[in-house]
C-alpha positions as CSV (number, residue, x, y, z in Angstrom):
1,M,90.7,105.9,87.8
2,G,92.5,104.2,84.9
3,L,92.9,104.0,81.6
4,L,89.7,104.2,79.7
5,Y,89.3,100.4,78.4
6,D,88.9,98.7,75.3
7,G,89.2,94.9,74.7
8,S,92.5,94.9,72.8
9,M,93.9,95.8,76.0
10,L,93.8,92.5,77.1
11,N,96.9,90.5,76.3
12,A,97.9,88.0,78.3
13,T,95.9,84.4,79.4
14,V,95.4,82.9,82.9
15,L,97.2,79.5,83.2
16,A,96.5,78.9,86.8
17,N,94.9,80.0,89.8
18,I,95.6,78.3,93.1
19,L,93.8,79.0,96.1
20,L,95.7,79.3,99.3
21,S,93.0,80.8,101.2
22,E,90.5,83.0,101.7
23,R,92.6,85.7,101.2
24,L,95.9,84.7,99.5
25,F,96.2,83.0,95.8
26,I,98.9,82.3,93.1
27,L,98.2,83.5,89.8
28,R,100.1,82.1,86.6
29,I,100.0,84.4,83.9
30,L,101.4,83.9,80.1
31,P,101.7,87.2,78.4
32,D,100.9,87.6,74.5
33,Y,104.3,89.0,74.1
34,G,105.6,86.1,76.2
35,V,107.4,86.2,79.3
36,P,109.8,89.8,79.8
37,E,113.3,89.9,80.8
38,F,113.3,91.1,84.1
39,I,115.5,91.2,87.9
40,P,114.7,89.1,89.9
41,G,112.9,91.5,92.9
42,Q,111.0,93.6,90.0
43,Y,107.2,93.7,89.7
44,L,104.9,94.1,86.8
45,V,101.7,96.0,86.5
46,L,98.5,93.9,85.7
47,G,95.2,94.9,85.3
48,L,90.9,94.3,84.5
49,P,88.1,96.1,83.2
50,C,85.7,97.4,85.7
51,K,82.8,96.3,83.8
52,D,84.1,92.5,84.4
53,P,81.4,90.6,85.9
54,R,81.6,90.2,89.8
55,R,81.5,86.5,90.9
56,A,80.9,85.0,93.7
57,G,82.6,85.4,96.5
58,S,84.7,88.5,94.9
59,F,85.0,92.0,96.7
60,C,83.2,95.1,95.7
61,G,85.9,98.2,96.0
62,M,84.8,100.8,98.3
63,V,85.4,103.5,95.5
64,T,84.3,101.3,92.1
65,P,85.8,102.8,89.0
66,P,83.4,103.8,86.1
67,P,82.9,100.7,83.6
68,S,85.0,102.3,80.9
69,R,87.8,101.7,83.0
70,L,90.8,99.8,82.8
71,I,91.8,98.8,86.9
72,R,95.6,98.9,87.2
73,R,98.1,97.3,90.1
74,T,101.6,96.6,90.2
75,Y,102.4,92.8,91.6
76,S,106.3,91.9,92.4
77,I,106.9,88.7,90.3
78,G,107.6,85.3,91.8
79,S,108.8,83.5,89.4
80,A,112.8,83.8,88.1
81,P,113.9,85.0,84.8
82,H,114.8,81.3,83.4
83,Q,110.9,80.4,83.9
84,K,110.0,81.2,80.4
85,E,106.8,78.9,80.8
86,Y,104.8,81.7,82.6
87,L,105.0,84.5,85.6
88,E,103.8,84.0,88.7
89,F,102.6,86.2,91.2
90,L,101.3,86.0,94.7
91,I,98.3,88.3,95.3
92,A,97.1,88.9,98.5
93,V,92.9,89.9,98.4
94,V,92.4,93.4,99.8
95,P,89.1,94.1,101.5
96,G,87.6,96.8,99.1
97,G,90.3,96.8,97.0
98,A,89.1,97.5,93.2
99,L,91.5,95.0,91.6
100,S,92.3,92.1,93.9
101,G,89.1,90.7,94.6
102,R,88.0,90.4,90.7
103,M,91.7,88.7,90.5
104,A,91.0,86.3,92.8
105,C,88.4,85.2,90.7
106,L,90.1,84.6,87.6
107,A,90.0,81.0,86.1
108,Q,92.2,79.1,83.4
109,G,91.5,80.6,79.9
110,D,90.8,84.1,81.3
111,R,92.5,87.3,79.7
112,L,94.0,90.5,81.9
113,Y,95.9,93.0,81.0
114,A,100.7,92.3,81.5
115,A,102.2,95.8,81.3
116,R,105.1,94.7,78.7
117,R,108.0,95.9,81.1
118,P,109.1,94.7,84.3
119,A,109.9,97.9,86.8
120,G,111.3,98.2,90.5
121,K,114.8,98.7,92.1
122,F,114.1,96.1,94.4
123,T,116.7,94.1,93.8
124,L,120.3,92.6,94.9
125,K,122.0,94.6,92.4
126,T,122.1,97.1,95.3
127,A,123.7,94.7,98.2
128,A,127.6,94.5,98.3
129,P,129.3,91.0,97.1
130,G,129.9,88.7,99.8
131,S,127.1,90.0,102.1
132,R,124.7,88.0,104.0
133,L,121.5,88.8,102.9
134,I,118.5,88.4,105.4
135,F,115.0,88.4,103.9
136,A,112.0,89.6,106.0
137,A,108.7,89.4,104.0
138,S,105.0,89.3,105.7
139,G,102.1,87.9,103.7
140,S,102.3,88.0,99.5
141,G,105.9,90.4,100.2
142,V,107.7,87.2,100.1
143,A,106.6,86.7,96.3
144,P,109.8,89.4,95.5
145,F,112.2,87.0,97.8
146,V,111.2,83.5,95.9
147,S,112.0,84.9,92.8
148,M,115.1,86.0,94.6
149,L,115.8,81.8,95.1
150,R,114.5,80.6,92.4
151,A,117.4,82.4,90.3
152,M,120.8,80.8,90.3
153,G,122.1,83.7,90.3
154,T,121.7,84.8,93.9
155,W,123.5,82.3,95.4
156,P,127.1,83.2,94.3
157,C,126.5,86.9,95.6
158,A,126.0,86.1,99.0
159,S,127.7,84.3,102.2
160,E,124.8,83.3,103.5
161,V,121.1,83.9,102.7
162,V,118.3,84.1,105.2
163,L,114.2,84.1,104.7
164,I,112.0,85.1,107.6
165,H,108.4,85.1,106.5
166,G,105.4,85.9,108.4
167,A,101.6,84.9,108.1
168,R,98.4,84.3,110.2
169,N,98.8,80.6,109.8
170,R,100.2,77.9,108.0
171,R,97.9,77.9,105.0
172,E,99.4,81.5,104.2
173,L,102.5,80.2,104.4
174,A,103.1,80.1,100.6
175,Y,106.1,77.9,99.1
176,E,106.9,76.5,102.6
177,E,107.6,73.2,101.1
178,E,109.4,74.5,98.4
179,L,111.5,76.5,100.8
180,R,112.0,73.9,103.3
181,V,113.1,71.7,100.3
182,L,115.8,74.2,99.2
183,A,117.0,74.6,103.3
184,A,117.6,71.0,103.3
185,E,119.5,71.2,100.1
186,R,121.7,73.9,100.8
187,D,123.7,75.2,103.8
188,S,124.2,78.4,103.3
189,F,120.4,79.2,103.3
190,V,117.9,79.6,106.5
191,Y,114.1,79.7,105.8
192,E,112.7,81.2,109.6
193,P,108.7,81.0,109.0
194,I,106.9,82.7,111.6
195,L,103.0,82.4,112.5
196,S,101.1,85.4,114.3
197,R,97.7,83.2,114.7
198,P,99.4,79.8,114.3
199,E,97.1,76.5,114.6
200,A,97.4,74.4,118.0
201,D,99.8,71.4,116.1
202,W,102.2,74.6,115.0
203,V,105.6,73.5,116.3
204,G,107.6,77.1,114.7
205,K,107.7,80.4,116.2
206,S,104.8,82.6,116.9
207,G,104.8,86.1,116.6
208,Y,106.1,89.0,114.0
209,V,108.9,89.0,112.4
210,Q,110.0,92.2,113.1
211,S,110.1,90.5,117.4
212,L,113.4,88.3,115.1
213,F,115.2,91.8,115.1
214,E,114.4,92.6,118.7
215,S,115.3,89.4,120.4
216,G,118.9,89.2,119.0
217,E,118.9,85.5,117.6
218,L,119.6,86.6,114.3
219,H,123.5,88.2,115.4
220,L,122.9,91.2,113.1
221,N,126.1,93.4,111.6
222,A,126.1,96.3,110.0
223,A,129.5,95.4,108.4
224,R,128.3,92.6,106.9
225,D,124.3,92.3,106.5
226,H,121.9,93.7,103.6
227,I,118.6,93.6,105.1
228,Y,115.5,93.5,102.8
229,L,112.0,94.5,104.0
230,C,108.6,93.6,101.9
231,G,105.5,93.6,103.1
232,H,102.6,95.1,105.9
233,P,103.5,98.8,107.3
234,G,103.9,97.1,110.4
235,L,107.4,95.2,109.5
236,I,108.5,98.0,107.4
237,Q,107.9,100.8,110.4
238,E,108.8,98.9,113.0
239,S,111.6,97.2,111.4
240,I,113.4,100.2,110.2
241,A,113.2,101.9,113.8
242,L,115.0,99.1,115.3
243,L,117.2,98.6,112.7
244,T,118.5,102.0,112.3
245,K,119.1,101.6,116.0
246,A,121.5,98.6,115.1
247,G,123.7,100.1,113.0
248,F,121.9,100.2,109.2
249,V,121.3,102.8,106.7
250,P,118.2,103.1,104.5
251,H,119.3,102.9,100.9
252,S,118.3,105.3,98.6
253,A,120.0,106.3,95.3
254,K,121.2,109.7,97.0
255,E,123.0,107.7,100.0
256,P,123.7,103.5,99.2
257,G,122.7,101.9,102.5
258,N,122.4,98.1,103.8
259,L,118.5,98.5,104.4
260,H,116.5,98.3,101.2
261,I,112.6,98.2,101.4
262,E,109.8,97.7,99.4
263,K,106.6,99.0,100.7
264,Y,103.4,97.2,99.3
265,W,100.9,99.5,100.7
């Protein structure tokens, strides 16, 4: 149910909370200890005390921890390691979630808990140099890929980078403008947004990320490509089934592969 809470645990300050939709927001924080060293793709544990007052529009947890507890969850870092002004997180509000609804209500100057050490192995260290990198994300699962794309070290190690981002609607295409600019600037980068519930004026792709693996339009090559999946269980499970049939091997510590998976649930 979380750590026993005391006031000294709140060691980071909110610099901005940018609302993208009723269920998605960008949170920028600065820990008192500064921005730690991390590898793009890693996550950090954030937390808030359960006794924090619920603000208008927040979600109540289905199972509420005792007021004396600190609620903690892991969130992928979206900023790049060289950005020392803040840490950035793209967070989806989980209906009934104990923490995300509270996090959505944070305002500039509010305090929260941030662990000192980022962690996680969902990084480009597991990709062979010169590979074509295919990043496939749904919802807030795009965050680790944004961190990778913002880091200059990503580009020398890849022949091409393709980012597929699935969202419900255009408001939830976090970082769309930044990614379109990047695609215009770099011939080696392809940005492919796809919406499951598009607005009437949407002229891009409609459907789900995994449909692009099935259609053949990505011209997948298991001898050349490394694919990274992050997001909803439906994306993960269906993509694994499709990609293993195409010759991709899930990566693990015991068996290196070219299919890398980060589960958000």
